[in-house]
VMD Tcl script that builds the backbone (N, CA, C; Angstrom):
set m [mol new atoms 219]
animate dup $m
set s [atomselect $m all]
$s set {name element resname resid chain x y z} {
  {N N UNK 1 A 43.118 -6.786 -6.642}
  {CA C UNK 1 A 42.195 -5.683 -6.772}
  {C C UNK 1 A 41.943 -5.396 -8.250}
  {N N UNK 2 A 40.730 -4.967 -8.535}
  {CA C UNK 2 A 40.373 -4.632 -9.906}
  {C C UNK 2 A 40.941 -3.266 -10.273}
  {N N UNK 3 A 41.376 -3.170 -11.504}
  {CA C UNK 3 A 41.954 -1.897 -11.958}
  {C C UNK 3 A 41.308 -1.492 -13.286}
  {N N UNK 4 A 41.318 -0.221 -13.525}
  {CA C UNK 4 A 40.887 0.300 -14.810}
  {C C UNK 4 A 39.453 -0.041 -15.172}
  {N N UNK 5 A 39.283 -0.694 -16.330}
  {CA C UNK 5 A 37.959 -0.994 -16.868}
  {C C UNK 5 A 37.154 -1.895 -15.932}
  {N N UNK 6 A 37.780 -2.885 -15.301}
  {CA C UNK 6 A 37.082 -3.775 -14.370}
  {C C UNK 6 A 36.496 -2.983 -13.212}
  {N N UNK 7 A 37.239 -2.038 -12.710}
  {CA C UNK 7 A 36.793 -1.227 -11.585}
  {C C UNK 7 A 35.557 -0.413 -11.972}
  {N N UNK 8 A 35.590 0.190 -13.140}
  {CA C UNK 8 A 34.454 0.996 -13.622}
  {C C UNK 8 A 33.225 0.115 -13.803}
  {N N UNK 9 A 33.400 -1.065 -14.407}
  {CA C UNK 9 A 32.280 -1.979 -14.616}
  {C C UNK 9 A 31.700 -2.443 -13.288}
  {N N UNK 10 A 32.549 -2.720 -12.338}
  {CA C UNK 10 A 32.105 -3.156 -11.021}
  {C C UNK 10 A 31.291 -2.061 -10.331}
  {N N UNK 11 A 31.745 -0.823 -10.433}
  {CA C UNK 11 A 31.026 0.293 -9.820}
  {C C UNK 11 A 29.658 0.485 -10.482}
  {N N UNK 12 A 29.603 0.363 -11.800}
  {CA C UNK 12 A 28.338 0.514 -12.514}
  {C C UNK 12 A 27.360 -0.590 -12.129}
  {N N UNK 13 A 27.880 -1.809 -12.019}
  {CA C UNK 13 A 27.036 -2.948 -11.643}
  {C C UNK 13 A 26.471 -2.750 -10.238}
  {N N UNK 14 A 27.307 -2.307 -9.332}
  {CA C UNK 14 A 26.878 -2.069 -7.951}
  {C C UNK 14 A 25.837 -0.947 -7.891}
  {N N UNK 15 A 26.024 0.101 -8.682}
  {CA C UNK 15 A 25.067 1.209 -8.715}
  {C C UNK 15 A 23.704 0.735 -9.214}
  {N N UNK 16 A 23.696 -0.146 -10.233}
  {CA C UNK 16 A 22.439 -0.691 -10.742}
  {C C UNK 16 A 21.740 -1.545 -9.683}
  {N N UNK 17 A 22.486 -2.345 -8.947}
  {CA C UNK 17 A 21.906 -3.180 -7.894}
  {C C UNK 17 A 21.280 -2.320 -6.806}
  {N N UNK 18 A 21.970 -1.273 -6.409}
  {CA C UNK 18 A 21.445 -0.373 -5.383}
  {C C UNK 18 A 20.173 0.303 -5.869}
  {N N UNK 19 A 20.148 0.722 -7.132}
  {CA C UNK 19 A 18.974 1.374 -7.698}
  {C C UNK 19 A 17.774 0.423 -7.725}
  {N N UNK 20 A 18.001 -0.829 -8.087}
  {CA C UNK 20 A 16.925 -1.821 -8.099}
  {C C UNK 20 A 16.357 -2.031 -6.704}
  {N N UNK 21 A 17.230 -2.098 -5.709}
  {CA C UNK 21 A 16.779 -2.286 -4.332}
  {C C UNK 21 A 15.961 -1.097 -3.857}
  {N N UNK 22 A 16.359 0.110 -4.232}
  {CA C UNK 22 A 15.614 1.305 -3.840}
  {C C UNK 22 A 14.230 1.309 -4.456}
  {N N UNK 23 A 14.147 0.933 -5.753}
  {CA C UNK 23 A 12.851 0.890 -6.426}
  {C C UNK 23 A 11.941 -0.154 -5.793}
  {N N UNK 24 A 12.484 -1.302 -5.454}
  {CA C UNK 24 A 11.693 -2.355 -4.830}
  {C C UNK 24 A 11.192 -1.915 -3.466}
  {N N UNK 25 A 12.047 -1.256 -2.705}
  {CA C UNK 25 A 11.660 -0.779 -1.374}
  {C C UNK 25 A 10.603 0.308 -1.486}
  {N N UNK 26 A 10.719 1.179 -2.473}
  {CA C UNK 26 A 9.745 2.254 -2.656}
  {C C UNK 26 A 8.381 1.678 -3.013}
  {N N UNK 27 A 8.344 0.644 -3.830}
  {CA C UNK 27 A 7.084 0.007 -4.191}
  {C C UNK 27 A 6.406 -0.607 -2.990}
  {N N UNK 28 A 7.161 -1.218 -2.112}
  {CA C UNK 28 A 6.606 -1.818 -0.913}
  {C C UNK 28 A 6.092 -0.744 0.035}
  {N N UNK 29 A 6.808 0.357 0.122}
  {CA C UNK 29 A 6.404 1.420 1.021}
  {C C UNK 29 A 5.077 2.032 0.593}
  {N N UNK 30 A 4.912 2.271 -0.691}
  {CA C UNK 30 A 3.667 2.873 -1.150}
  {C C UNK 30 A 2.498 1.901 -0.984}
  {N N UNK 31 A 2.765 0.629 -1.193}
  {CA C UNK 31 A 1.716 -0.372 -1.013}
  {C C UNK 31 A 1.311 -0.460 0.452}
  {N N UNK 32 A 2.294 -0.457 1.330}
  {CA C UNK 32 A 2.009 -0.510 2.760}
  {C C UNK 32 A 1.287 0.749 3.218}
  {N N UNK 33 A 1.672 1.890 2.685}
  {CA C UNK 33 A 1.016 3.144 3.050}
  {C C UNK 33 A -0.433 3.147 2.584}
  {N N UNK 34 A -0.671 2.639 1.400}
  {CA C UNK 34 A -2.038 2.555 0.894}
  {C C UNK 34 A -2.898 1.638 1.733}
  {N N UNK 35 A -2.341 0.543 2.147}
  {CA C UNK 35 A -3.067 -0.406 2.987}
  {C C UNK 35 A -3.335 0.194 4.364}
  {N N UNK 36 A -2.388 0.947 4.873}
  {CA C UNK 36 A -2.536 1.565 6.180}
  {C C UNK 36 A -3.638 2.627 6.170}
  {N N UNK 37 A -3.838 3.285 5.020}
  {CA C UNK 37 A -4.847 4.337 4.907}
  {C C UNK 37 A -6.265 3.772 4.979}
  {N N UNK 38 A -6.435 2.500 4.672}
  {CA C UNK 38 A -7.767 1.884 4.724}
  {C C UNK 38 A -8.033 1.427 6.149}
  {N N UNK 39 A -8.650 2.300 6.933}
  {CA C UNK 39 A -8.794 2.023 8.358}
  {C C UNK 39 A -10.132 1.407 8.741}
  {N N UNK 40 A -11.171 1.634 7.948}
  {CA C UNK 40 A -12.490 1.109 8.294}
  {C C UNK 40 A -12.781 -0.157 7.508}
  {N N UNK 41 A -13.366 -1.162 8.183}
  {CA C UNK 41 A -13.651 -2.442 7.549}
  {C C UNK 41 A -15.130 -2.755 7.724}
  {N N UNK 42 A -15.794 -3.025 6.619}
  {CA C UNK 42 A -17.226 -3.338 6.645}
  {C C UNK 42 A -17.441 -4.645 7.413}
  {N N UNK 43 A -18.401 -4.633 8.325}
  {CA C UNK 43 A -18.637 -5.826 9.156}
  {C C UNK 43 A -19.364 -6.925 8.387}
  {N N UNK 44 A -19.988 -6.581 7.260}
  {CA C UNK 44 A -20.735 -7.571 6.486}
  {C C UNK 44 A -19.850 -8.238 5.426}
  {N N UNK 45 A -19.196 -7.427 4.593}
  {CA C UNK 45 A -18.433 -7.989 3.464}
  {C C UNK 45 A -16.921 -7.858 3.615}
  {N N UNK 46 A -16.456 -7.272 4.698}
  {CA C UNK 46 A -15.030 -7.108 5.020}
  {C C UNK 46 A -14.262 -6.237 4.013}
  {N N UNK 47 A -14.962 -5.376 3.285}
  {CA C UNK 47 A -14.308 -4.432 2.393}
  {C C UNK 47 A -13.719 -3.304 3.223}
  {N N UNK 48 A -12.526 -2.841 2.842}
  {CA C UNK 48 A -11.880 -1.780 3.601}
  {C C UNK 48 A -12.120 -0.428 2.941}
  {N N UNK 49 A -12.307 0.608 3.778}
  {CA C UNK 49 A -12.553 1.959 3.300}
  {C C UNK 49 A -11.721 2.971 4.076}
  {N N UNK 50 A -11.408 4.122 3.455}
  {CA C UNK 50 A -10.507 5.085 4.084}
  {C C UNK 50 A -11.133 5.965 5.156}
  {N N UNK 51 A -12.427 6.274 5.049}
  {CA C UNK 51 A -13.015 7.190 6.024}
  {C C UNK 51 A -14.456 6.791 6.353}
  {N N UNK 52 A -14.994 7.333 7.447}
  {CA C UNK 52 A -16.344 6.936 7.868}
  {C C UNK 52 A -17.440 7.356 6.886}
  {N N UNK 53 A -17.259 8.460 6.187}
  {CA C UNK 53 A -18.268 8.910 5.228}
  {C C UNK 53 A -18.426 7.888 4.103}
  {N N UNK 54 A -17.322 7.432 3.555}
  {CA C UNK 54 A -17.344 6.423 2.501}
  {C C UNK 54 A -17.923 5.114 3.028}
  {N N UNK 55 A -17.542 4.778 4.244}
  {CA C UNK 55 A -18.036 3.555 4.873}
  {C C UNK 55 A -19.556 3.609 5.014}
  {N N UNK 56 A -20.081 4.756 5.451}
  {CA C UNK 56 A -21.524 4.888 5.643}
  {C C UNK 56 A -22.251 4.790 4.304}
  {N N UNK 57 A -21.729 5.449 3.269}
  {CA C UNK 57 A -22.335 5.365 1.940}
  {C C UNK 57 A -22.323 3.925 1.435}
  {N N UNK 58 A -21.205 3.249 1.613}
  {CA C UNK 58 A -21.095 1.850 1.201}
  {C C UNK 58 A -22.139 1.006 1.925}
  {N N UNK 59 A -22.213 1.191 3.216}
  {CA C UNK 59 A -23.118 0.375 4.016}
  {C C UNK 59 A -24.572 0.602 3.619}
  {N N UNK 60 A -24.940 1.860 3.398}
  {CA C UNK 60 A -26.326 2.164 3.018}
  {C C UNK 60 A -26.667 1.638 1.627}
  {N N UNK 61 A -25.707 1.647 0.710}
  {CA C UNK 61 A -25.968 1.190 -0.654}
  {C C UNK 61 A -25.873 -0.319 -0.810}
  {N N UNK 62 A -24.889 -0.932 -0.204}
  {CA C UNK 62 A -24.647 -2.362 -0.416}
  {C C UNK 62 A -25.395 -3.260 0.563}
  {N N UNK 63 A -25.669 -2.757 1.759}
  {CA C UNK 63 A -26.313 -3.579 2.790}
  {C C UNK 63 A -27.498 -2.820 3.410}
  {N N UNK 64 A -28.530 -2.521 2.622}
  {CA C UNK 64 A -29.632 -1.706 3.149}
  {C C UNK 64 A -30.457 -2.395 4.238}
  {N N UNK 65 A -30.510 -3.717 4.233}
  {CA C UNK 65 A -31.314 -4.431 5.222}
  {C C UNK 65 A -30.588 -4.628 6.548}
  {N N UNK 66 A -29.266 -4.542 6.540}
  {CA C UNK 66 A -28.484 -4.723 7.770}
  {C C UNK 66 A -28.557 -3.462 8.625}
  {N N UNK 67 A -28.441 -3.652 9.936}
  {CA C UNK 67 A -28.473 -2.491 10.825}
  {C C UNK 67 A -27.129 -1.763 10.777}
  {N N UNK 68 A -27.190 -0.454 10.936}
  {CA C UNK 68 A -26.007 0.388 10.868}
  {C C UNK 68 A -25.091 0.107 12.061}
  {N N UNK 69 A -23.806 -0.076 11.837}
  {CA C UNK 69 A -22.888 -0.349 12.945}
  {C C UNK 69 A -22.787 0.869 13.880}
  {N N UNK 70 A -22.446 0.645 15.141}
  {CA C UNK 70 A -22.396 1.750 16.109}
  {C C UNK 70 A -21.374 2.836 15.759}
  {N N UNK 71 A -20.282 2.496 15.085}
  {CA C UNK 71 A -19.286 3.521 14.764}
  {C C UNK 71 A -19.759 4.494 13.687}
  {N N UNK 72 A -20.867 4.190 13.009}
  {CA C UNK 72 A -21.408 5.072 11.981}
  {C C UNK 72 A -22.591 5.914 12.461}
  {N N UNK 73 A -23.080 5.650 13.655}
  {CA C UNK 73 A -24.236 6.407 14.174}
  {C C UNK 73 A -23.809 7.725 14.760}
}
mol reanalyze $m
mol bondsrecalc $m
mol representation Tube
mol addrep $m
């Protein structure tokens, strides 16, 4: 078993590893949450948008010649 200084160093090393894992997990969670928030997908260019209002504005500005999808009417 480790004693004294070795024990302290081991605990510090383990604490750093745990902290790194938490930061990595937090980054993945926020990325996944952001992706989950984009619920609407443009049928023409496959761009994702968070709400129908933004989707309708996008569709009217970027694809004026295409017919409006039924979920926006």
